DSSP file (Angstrom, degrees, kcal/mol; ACC not computed):
  #  RESIDUE AA STRUCTURE BP1 BP2  ACC     N-H-->O    O-->H-N    N-H-->O    O-->H-N    TCO  KAPPA ALPHA  PHI   PSI    X-CA   Y-CA   Z-CA
    1    1 A M              0   0    0      0, 0.0     2,-0.2     0, 0.0     0, 0.0   0.000 360.0 360.0 360.0 138.8  -99.8  135.4 -141.6
    2    2 A N        -     0   0    0      1,-0.1     5,-0.1     2,-0.1     0, 0.0  -0.495 360.0-105.7 -80.9 149.5  -96.8  135.1 -139.3
    3    3 A A    >   -     0   0    0     -2,-0.2     3,-2.2     1,-0.1     4,-0.5  -0.410  35.6-110.1 -67.1 150.8  -95.2  131.8 -138.6
    4    4 A P  G >  S+     0   0    0      0, 0.0     3,-1.3     0, 0.0     6,-0.2   0.818 116.5  61.9 -55.7 -32.8  -95.9  130.5 -135.0
    5    5 A W  G 3  S+     0   0    0      1,-0.3     6,-0.1     5,-0.1    -2,-0.0   0.645  94.3  63.8 -72.3 -11.4  -92.4  131.1 -133.8
    6    6 A D  G <  S+     0   0    0     -3,-2.2     2,-1.1     1,-0.2    -1,-0.3   0.692  88.3  75.0 -80.4 -19.0  -92.9  134.8 -134.6
    7    7 A N    X   -     0   0    0     -3,-1.3     3,-2.1    -4,-0.5     4,-0.3  -0.751  62.4-175.9 -96.5  91.3  -95.6  135.1 -131.9
    8    8 A L  G >  S+     0   0    0     -2,-1.1     3,-1.5     1,-0.3    -1,-0.2   0.782  77.6  67.6 -61.4 -27.6  -93.6  135.0 -128.7
    9    9 A Y  G 3  S+     0   0    0      1,-0.3    -1,-0.3    -3,-0.1    -2,-0.0   0.699  95.7  57.8 -67.1 -16.1  -96.8  134.9 -126.6
   10   10 A L  G <  S+     0   0    0     -3,-2.1    -1,-0.3    -6,-0.2     2,-0.2   0.571  84.4 105.0 -86.0  -9.9  -97.5  131.4 -127.9
   11   11 A R    <   -     0   0    0     -3,-1.5     2,-0.5    -4,-0.3    -6,-0.0  -0.506  52.2-164.8 -78.1 138.2  -94.2  130.0 -126.7
   12   12 A H        +     0   0    0     -2,-0.2     2,-0.4     2,-0.1    73,-0.1  -0.770  22.2 164.3-122.0  83.4  -94.3  127.8 -123.6
   13   13 A E        +     0   0    0     -2,-0.5     2,-0.3     2,-0.0    -2,-0.0  -0.852  29.3  70.1-104.0 135.1  -90.7  127.6 -122.4
   14   14 A G  S    S-     0   0    0     -2,-0.4     2,-0.5     2,-0.0    72,-0.2  -0.992  82.2 -36.7 158.8-158.8  -89.9  126.4 -118.9
   15   15 A M  E     -a   86   0A   0     70,-1.6    72,-1.2    -2,-0.3     2,-0.5  -0.848  42.3-174.0-104.1 131.0  -89.9  123.3 -116.8
   16   16 A Y  E     -a   87   0A   0     -2,-0.5     2,-0.4    70,-0.2    72,-0.2  -0.970  14.8-147.4-126.1 115.1  -92.5  120.6 -117.0
   17   17 A S  E     +a   88   0A   0     70,-2.8    72,-2.4    -2,-0.5     4,-0.1  -0.669  18.3 177.8 -85.1 131.1  -92.4  117.8 -114.5
   18   18 A L  S    S+     0   0    0     -2,-0.4     6,-0.3    70,-0.2    -1,-0.1   0.477  78.8  39.5-105.4  -6.3  -93.6  114.4 -115.7
   19   19 A T  S >  S+     0   0    0      2,-0.1     3,-0.6     3,-0.1     5,-0.1   0.628  87.2  83.0-119.9 -16.6  -92.9  112.5 -112.5
   20   20 A T  T 3  S+     0   0    0      1,-0.2    -2,-0.1     2,-0.1    -1,-0.1   0.819  95.3  45.9 -66.0 -30.6  -93.9  114.6 -109.4
   21   21 A T  T 3  S-     0   0    0     68,-0.2    -1,-0.2    -4,-0.1    -2,-0.1   0.699  97.2-132.5 -86.2 -18.0  -97.6  113.7 -109.5
   22   22 A G    <   +     0   0    0     -3,-0.6    12,-0.1    12,-0.1    -2,-0.1   0.690  59.8 140.5  74.2  17.1  -97.2  110.0 -110.0
   23   23 A A        +     0   0    0     66,-0.4     2,-0.6    -5,-0.1    69,-0.2   0.773  55.7  72.8 -64.4 -25.6  -99.9  110.2 -112.8
   24   24 A C        +     0   0    0     -6,-0.3    10,-0.1    65,-0.1    48,-0.1  -0.811  66.0 176.7 -92.7 122.4  -97.8  107.7 -114.8
   25   25 A G        -     0   0    0     -2,-0.6     9,-0.6     8,-0.1    10,-0.5   0.107  36.8 -77.0 -97.5-144.5  -98.0  104.2 -113.4
   26   26 A T        -     0   0    0      7,-0.2     2,-0.2     8,-0.1    46,-0.2  -0.988  34.8-153.1-126.7 129.8  -96.4  101.0 -114.8
   27   27 A T    >   -     0   0    0     44,-2.0     3,-2.3    -2,-0.4    69,-0.0  -0.600  46.4 -70.2 -93.9 162.5  -97.7   99.0 -117.7
   28   28 A L  T 3  S+     0   0    0      1,-0.3    77,-1.0    -2,-0.2    -1,-0.1  -0.263 120.9  13.1 -53.4 126.4  -97.1   95.3 -118.1
   29   29 A G  T 3  S+     0   0    0      1,-0.3    -1,-0.3    75,-0.1     2,-0.1   0.335  86.8 143.7  89.8  -6.4  -93.4   94.7 -118.9
   30   30 A A    <   -     0   0    0     -3,-2.3    -1,-0.3    41,-0.2    41,-0.1  -0.424  45.0-147.7 -68.5 141.2  -92.1   98.1 -118.1
   31   31 A V  S    S+     0   0    0     39,-0.1     2,-0.3    -2,-0.1    -1,-0.1   0.838  79.7  34.9 -76.9 -34.2  -88.7   98.1 -116.4
   32   32 A Q  S    S-     0   0    0      3,-0.1     3,-0.4    38,-0.0     2,-0.3  -0.853  76.3-126.4-122.7 156.8  -89.3  101.2 -114.3
   33   33 A N  S    S+     0   0    0     -2,-0.3    -7,-0.2     1,-0.2    -8,-0.1  -0.743  90.4  10.8 -95.7 148.0  -92.3  102.6 -112.4
   34   34 A N  S    S+     0   0    0     -9,-0.6    -1,-0.2    -2,-0.3    -8,-0.1   0.913  84.0 139.5  51.2  52.0  -93.5  106.2 -113.0
   35   35 A D        -     0   0    0    -10,-0.5    36,-1.7    -3,-0.4    37,-0.3  -0.588  29.7-174.9-124.4  67.9  -91.1  106.7 -116.0
   36   36 A P        -     0   0    0      0, 0.0   -18,-0.1     0, 0.0    22,-0.1  -0.468   7.2-161.4 -67.7 131.2  -93.2  108.7 -118.6
   37   37 A T        -     0   0    0     20,-0.4    20,-3.2    -2,-0.2    33,-0.2  -0.924  11.8-146.4-118.1 106.1  -91.2  109.0 -121.8
   38   38 A P  E     +B   56   0A   0      0, 0.0    18,-0.2     0, 0.0     2,-0.1  -0.343  22.0 171.5 -76.1 150.9  -92.5  111.8 -124.1
   39   39 A D  E     -     0   0A   0     16,-2.2    72,-0.2     1,-0.4     2,-0.1  -0.074  59.5 -11.3-121.1-131.9  -92.6  111.9 -127.8
   40   40 A L  E     -     0   0A   0     70,-1.1    15,-2.3    -2,-0.1    -1,-0.4  -0.425  68.4-171.8 -76.0 147.5  -94.3  114.6 -129.9
   41   41 A A  E     -B   54   0A   0     13,-0.2     2,-0.3    70,-0.1    13,-0.2  -0.827  12.6-158.3-134.1 168.9  -96.7  117.0 -128.2
   42   42 A D  E     -B   53   0A   0     11,-2.4    11,-3.3    -2,-0.3     2,-0.2  -0.984  21.0-118.0-147.4 152.5  -99.2  119.8 -129.0
   43   43 A L  E     -B   52   0A   0     -2,-0.3     9,-0.2     9,-0.2    71,-0.2  -0.579  34.3-104.2 -89.1 154.1 -100.7  122.7 -127.1
   44   44 A S        -     0   0    0      7,-2.4    -1,-0.1    -2,-0.2    72,-0.1  -0.409  19.4-154.3 -71.7 155.5 -104.4  123.1 -126.3
   45   45 A L        +     0   0    0     70,-0.1    -1,-0.1    -2,-0.1    71,-0.0   0.279  54.5 114.4-113.1   7.6 -106.3  125.6 -128.4
   46   46 A G  S    S-     0   0    0      5,-0.1     5,-0.1     1,-0.1     3,-0.1   0.033  85.4 -87.1 -73.1-176.7 -109.0  126.4 -125.8
   47   47 A K  S    S+     0   0    0      1,-0.2    -1,-0.1     2,-0.1    -3,-0.0   0.875 127.4  40.7 -59.6 -40.7 -109.8  129.7 -124.1
   48   48 A N  S    S-     0   0    0      1,-0.0    -1,-0.2     2,-0.0    -4,-0.0   0.743  82.8-158.5 -84.2 -23.0 -107.3  129.0 -121.2
   49   49 A E        +     0   0    0      1,-0.1    -2,-0.1    -3,-0.1    -4,-0.0   0.911  45.5 136.5  43.4  52.3 -104.5  127.5 -123.3
   50   50 A D        +     0   0    0     -7,-0.0    30,-3.0    29,-0.0     2,-0.4   0.151  42.7  73.2-116.3  19.2 -103.3  125.8 -120.1
   51   51 A K  E     - C   0  79A   0     28,-0.2    -7,-2.4    -5,-0.1     2,-0.4  -0.978  52.0-158.9-137.3 148.2 -102.5  122.3 -121.3
   52   52 A I  E     -BC  43  78A   0     26,-2.4    26,-3.1    -2,-0.4     2,-0.5  -0.992  16.2-152.2-118.1 132.1  -99.9  120.4 -123.3
   53   53 A Y  E     -BC  42  77A   0    -11,-3.3   -11,-2.4    -2,-0.4     2,-0.4  -0.913  19.9-178.8-106.1 127.4 -100.9  117.0 -124.7
   54   54 A V  E     -BC  41  76A   0     22,-2.7    22,-3.5    -2,-0.5     2,-0.4  -0.976  29.3-123.8-133.1 138.4  -98.0  114.6 -125.2
   55   55 A A  E     - C   0  75A   0    -15,-2.3   -16,-2.2    -2,-0.4     2,-0.5  -0.650  28.2-149.9 -75.2 132.1  -97.7  111.1 -126.6
   56   56 A L  E     -BC  38  74A   0     18,-3.1    18,-1.8    -2,-0.4    55,-0.1  -0.927  14.6-126.6-109.2 128.1  -96.1  108.8 -124.0
   57   57 A R        -     0   0    0    -20,-3.2    15,-0.6    -2,-0.5   -20,-0.4  -0.233  19.4-126.6 -72.3 157.3  -94.0  105.9 -125.2
   58   58 A G        -     0   0    0     10,-0.1    12,-1.5    48,-0.1    13,-0.1  -0.388  26.6-101.7 -96.9 177.0  -94.5  102.3 -124.2
   59   59 A P  S    S+     0   0    0      0, 0.0    47,-0.1     0, 0.0    49,-0.1   0.617 111.4  55.0 -76.9 -12.0  -92.0   99.8 -122.8
   60   60 A Y  S    S-     0   0    0     47,-0.4    -2,-0.1    45,-0.4     2,-0.1  -0.771  79.3-150.7-124.8  87.0  -91.6   98.0 -126.1
   61   61 A P        -     0   0    0      0, 0.0     8,-0.1     0, 0.0    46,-0.1  -0.351   8.5-167.1 -57.0 127.1  -90.6  100.4 -128.9
   62   62 A L  S    S+     0   0    0     46,-0.1     3,-0.1    44,-0.1    45,-0.0   0.674  74.9  58.4 -93.1 -19.2  -92.0   99.0 -132.1
   63   63 A T  S    S-     0   0    0      1,-0.3     2,-0.3    45,-0.1    -1,-0.1   0.993 122.0 -33.5 -77.7 -64.4  -90.1  101.1 -134.7
   64   64 A I  S    S-     0   0    0      0, 0.0     2,-0.3     0, 0.0    -1,-0.3  -0.957  74.2 -82.3-148.0 162.5  -86.4  100.3 -133.8
   65   65 A A        +     0   0    0     -2,-0.3     2,-0.3    -3,-0.1    -3,-0.0  -0.555  68.4 136.1 -70.1 127.9  -84.6   99.5 -130.6
   66   66 A H        -     0   0    0     -2,-0.3    -3,-0.0    -5,-0.0     3,-0.0  -0.931  66.2 -92.5-159.8-179.7  -83.7  102.8 -128.8
   67   67 A A  S    S+     0   0    0     -2,-0.3     2,-1.6     1,-0.2    -2,-0.1   0.463  92.4  98.0 -84.4  -1.3  -83.6  104.4 -125.4
   68   68 A A        +     0   0    0    -31,-0.0     2,-0.5     2,-0.0    -1,-0.2  -0.401  47.5 133.0 -89.4  62.2  -87.1  105.9 -125.6
   69   69 A A        -     0   0    0     -2,-1.6     2,-0.2   -12,-0.1   -11,-0.1  -0.954  33.1-173.2-112.6 126.6  -89.0  103.3 -123.7
   70   70 A G        -     0   0    0    -12,-1.5   -39,-0.1    -2,-0.5   -43,-0.1  -0.504  31.1-124.1-113.4-178.9  -91.4  104.4 -121.1
   71   71 A S  S    S+     0   0    0    -36,-1.7   -44,-2.0     1,-0.2   -41,-0.2   0.489  96.6  40.2-105.1  -5.1  -93.6  102.9 -118.4
   72   72 A C        -     0   0    0    -15,-0.6    -1,-0.2   -37,-0.3   -14,-0.1  -0.609  69.8-161.1-147.0  83.0  -97.0  104.3 -119.3
   73   73 A P        +     0   0    0      0, 0.0    22,-2.0     0, 0.0     2,-0.3  -0.383  50.0  70.1 -65.5 139.6  -98.0  104.4 -123.0
   74   74 A G  E    S-CD  56  94A   0    -18,-1.8   -18,-3.1    20,-0.3     2,-0.6  -0.990  88.9 -36.8 154.9-159.5 -100.8  106.7 -123.8
   75   75 A L  E     -CD  55  93A   0     18,-2.4    18,-2.8    -2,-0.3     2,-0.4  -0.905  52.3-157.2-102.9 116.6 -101.8  110.4 -123.9
   76   76 A G  E     -CD  54  92A   0    -22,-3.5   -22,-2.7    -2,-0.6     2,-0.6  -0.745   1.9-152.4 -93.4 140.9 -100.2  112.5 -121.2
   77   77 A I  E     -CD  53  91A   0     14,-2.7    13,-2.9    -2,-0.4    14,-1.3  -0.956   6.4-164.7-116.8 116.9 -101.8  115.8 -120.2
   78   78 A I  E     -CD  52  89A   0    -26,-3.1   -26,-2.4    -2,-0.6     2,-0.5  -0.892   9.7-150.3-100.6 120.9  -99.5  118.4 -118.7
   79   79 A T  E     -CD  51  88A   0      9,-2.3     9,-1.7    -2,-0.6   -28,-0.2  -0.821  16.5-140.5 -93.6 125.6 -101.3  121.2 -116.9
   80   80 A L  E     - D   0  87A   0    -30,-3.0     7,-0.3    -2,-0.5   -64,-0.1  -0.495  13.9-112.7 -86.7 152.9  -99.5  124.5 -117.1
   81   81 A S    >   -     0   0    0      5,-3.2     3,-1.5    -2,-0.2    -1,-0.1  -0.237  41.6 -94.8 -71.5 171.3  -99.1  127.1 -114.3
   82   82 A S  T 3  S+     0   0    0      1,-0.3    -1,-0.1     2,-0.1    -2,-0.1   0.814 128.4  47.5 -62.4 -30.9 -100.8  130.5 -114.7
   83   83 A N  T 3  S-     0   0    0      3,-0.0    -1,-0.3     1,-0.0    -2,-0.0   0.463 105.6-131.0 -89.0  -0.2  -97.6  132.0 -116.1
   84   84 A K  S <  S+     0   0    0     -3,-1.5    -2,-0.1     2,-0.2     3,-0.1   0.629  80.2 109.0  63.4  16.6  -97.1  129.1 -118.5
   85   85 A K  S    S+     0   0    0    -73,-0.1   -70,-1.6   -71,-0.1     2,-0.3   0.471  81.1  21.8-100.7  -3.8  -93.5  128.7 -117.5
   86   86 A S  E     +a   15   0A   0    -72,-0.2    -5,-3.2    -5,-0.1     2,-0.3  -0.959  63.6 155.9-151.8 168.2  -94.0  125.5 -115.6
   87   87 A G  E     -aD  16  80A   0    -72,-1.2   -70,-2.8    -2,-0.3     2,-0.3  -0.975  22.9-132.5-177.6 176.1  -96.3  122.6 -115.4
   88   88 A E  E     -aD  17  79A   0     -9,-1.7    -9,-2.3    -2,-0.3     2,-0.5  -0.993  33.0 -95.3-148.3 154.7  -96.8  118.9 -114.4
   89   89 A L  E     + D   0  78A   0    -72,-2.4   -66,-0.4    -2,-0.3   -11,-0.3  -0.572  44.8 167.9 -69.0 115.9  -98.2  115.7 -115.8
   90   90 A T  E     +     0   0A   0    -13,-2.9     2,-0.3    -2,-0.5    -1,-0.2   0.691  57.8  18.9-107.0 -23.5 -101.7  115.6 -114.3
   91   91 A N  E     - D   0  77A   0    -14,-1.3   -14,-2.7     2,-0.0     2,-0.4  -0.995  51.8-162.0-147.3 150.5 -103.4  112.8 -116.2
   92   92 A V  E     - D   0  76A   0     -2,-0.3   -16,-0.2   -16,-0.2   -67,-0.0  -0.979   7.6-158.9-132.4 122.6 -102.5  109.8 -118.4
   93   93 A L  E     - D   0  75A   0    -18,-2.8   -18,-2.4    -2,-0.4    -2,-0.0  -0.872  31.0-138.7 -95.8 103.3 -105.1  108.2 -120.7
   94   94 A P  E     - D   0  74A   0      0, 0.0     2,-0.3     0, 0.0   -20,-0.3  -0.241  13.0-153.2 -70.9 150.7 -103.5  104.8 -121.2
   95   95 A T        -     0   0    0    -22,-2.0     2,-0.4    12,-0.1    12,-0.2  -0.906  11.6-164.9-116.2 150.7 -103.3  103.0 -124.5
   96   96 A M        +     0   0    0     -2,-0.3     2,-0.4    10,-0.1     9,-0.1  -0.977  22.7 164.0-144.6 125.7 -103.2   99.2 -124.7
   97   97 A I        -     0   0    0     -2,-0.4     9,-3.8    10,-0.0    10,-0.3  -0.887  28.1-155.4-135.4 104.2 -102.3   96.8 -127.5
   98   98 A M  B     -E  105   0B   0     -2,-0.4     7,-0.2     7,-0.2    -2,-0.0  -0.531  12.8-122.0 -85.0 146.4 -101.6   93.3 -126.0
   99   99 A N    >   -     0   0    0      5,-1.9     3,-1.8    -2,-0.2    -1,-0.1  -0.150  45.2 -81.0 -74.1 179.7  -99.4   90.7 -127.7
  100  100 A G  T 3  S+     0   0    0      1,-0.3    -1,-0.1     2,-0.1    -2,-0.1   0.804 130.4  37.8 -56.9 -37.4 -100.8   87.3 -128.6
  101  101 A D  T 3  S-     0   0    0      3,-0.0    -1,-0.3     0, 0.0    -2,-0.0   0.249 109.3-118.2-101.7  14.3 -100.4   85.7 -125.1
  102  102 A S  S <  S+     0   0    0     -3,-1.8    -2,-0.1     2,-0.1     3,-0.1   0.815  82.7 114.9  57.6  36.5 -101.4   88.9 -123.3
  103  103 A T        +     0   0    0      1,-0.2     2,-0.4   -75,-0.0    -1,-0.1   0.568  69.1  44.7-107.7 -13.0  -98.0   89.3 -121.5
  104  104 A K        -     0   0    0    -75,-0.1    -5,-1.9   -44,-0.0     2,-0.8  -0.996  67.7-138.7-136.7 136.5  -96.8   92.6 -123.1
  105  105 A N  B     -E   98   0B   0    -77,-1.0   -45,-0.4    -2,-0.4    -7,-0.2  -0.844  20.9-174.8 -89.0 110.5  -98.5   95.9 -123.8
  106  106 A L        +     0   0    0     -9,-3.8    -8,-0.1    -2,-0.8    -1,-0.1   0.388  36.8 128.8 -89.6   2.7  -97.1   96.7 -127.3
  107  107 A S        +     0   0    0    -10,-0.3   -47,-0.4   -12,-0.2    -2,-0.1  -0.369  25.8 167.9 -61.9 135.2  -98.7  100.2 -127.5
  108  108 A D        -     0   0    0    -51,-0.1   -51,-0.2   -50,-0.1   -46,-0.1  -0.493  16.2-162.2-151.5  71.4  -96.1  102.8 -128.4
  109  109 A P        -     0   0    0      0, 0.0   -51,-0.1     0, 0.0     3,-0.1  -0.224   9.3-174.7 -61.8 146.7  -97.6  106.2 -129.3
  110  110 A H        +     0   0    0      1,-0.3   -70,-1.1   -71,-0.1     2,-0.3   0.462  58.9  17.5-120.9  -5.5  -95.5  108.6 -131.3
  111  111 A G        -     0   0    0    -72,-0.2     2,-0.4   -55,-0.1    -1,-0.3  -0.989  48.7-154.0-166.2 155.1  -97.5  111.8 -131.5
  112  112 A A        -     0   0    0     -2,-0.3     2,-0.4   -59,-0.2   -57,-0.1  -1.000  12.3-171.7-134.2 134.8 -100.4  113.9 -130.2
  113  113 A I        -     0   0    0     -2,-0.4     2,-0.5   -71,-0.1   -71,-0.1  -0.995  12.9-146.8-129.4 131.3 -102.4  116.5 -132.2
  114  114 A V        -     0   0    0     -2,-0.4     2,-0.4   -71,-0.2   -71,-0.1  -0.835  12.9-159.9 -97.6 131.3 -105.0  118.8 -130.7
  115  115 A R        -     0   0    0     -2,-0.5     2,-0.4     2,-0.0   -70,-0.1  -0.931  13.8-131.6-112.3 135.3 -107.9  119.8 -133.0
  116  116 A Q        -     0   0    0     -2,-0.4     2,-0.6   -72,-0.1   -70,-0.0  -0.689  15.2-138.1 -86.4 133.3 -110.0  122.8 -132.3
  117  117 A K        -     0   0    0     -2,-0.4     2,-0.5     2,-0.0    -1,-0.0  -0.806  15.5-151.7 -91.1 124.6 -113.8  122.4 -132.4
  118  118 A F              0   0    0     -2,-0.6    -2,-0.0     1,-0.1     0, 0.0  -0.821 360.0 360.0 -97.4 134.5 -115.6  125.2 -134.1
  119  119 A S              0   0    0     -2,-0.5    -1,-0.1     0, 0.0    -2,-0.0   0.450 360.0 360.0 -83.9 360.0 -119.1  126.0 -133.1
């Protein structure tokens, strides 16, 4: 079996907008509005293969202090164009882990994995 990088038809290279649709809002404590910050992503495995699923970071990085703090933690869904060379963030499924006094959303996803359902 060939490694995935040998199959050029599986590659999705191009521009993917995360801010044009406004799908990312602002979670409690975020410094900026509509500032999705991606981490690890995965491609859909369905018939259309037209989506990228990406973990979106939260405003309070829990691992170490760094610049990867976003405004809408959760699972971002990027819908690709028909030629798969562009796409945009169309949905965000938010995640929420509130601190003790419910003033900060501490959710900070780091990865998304797509699993194929076999019939």
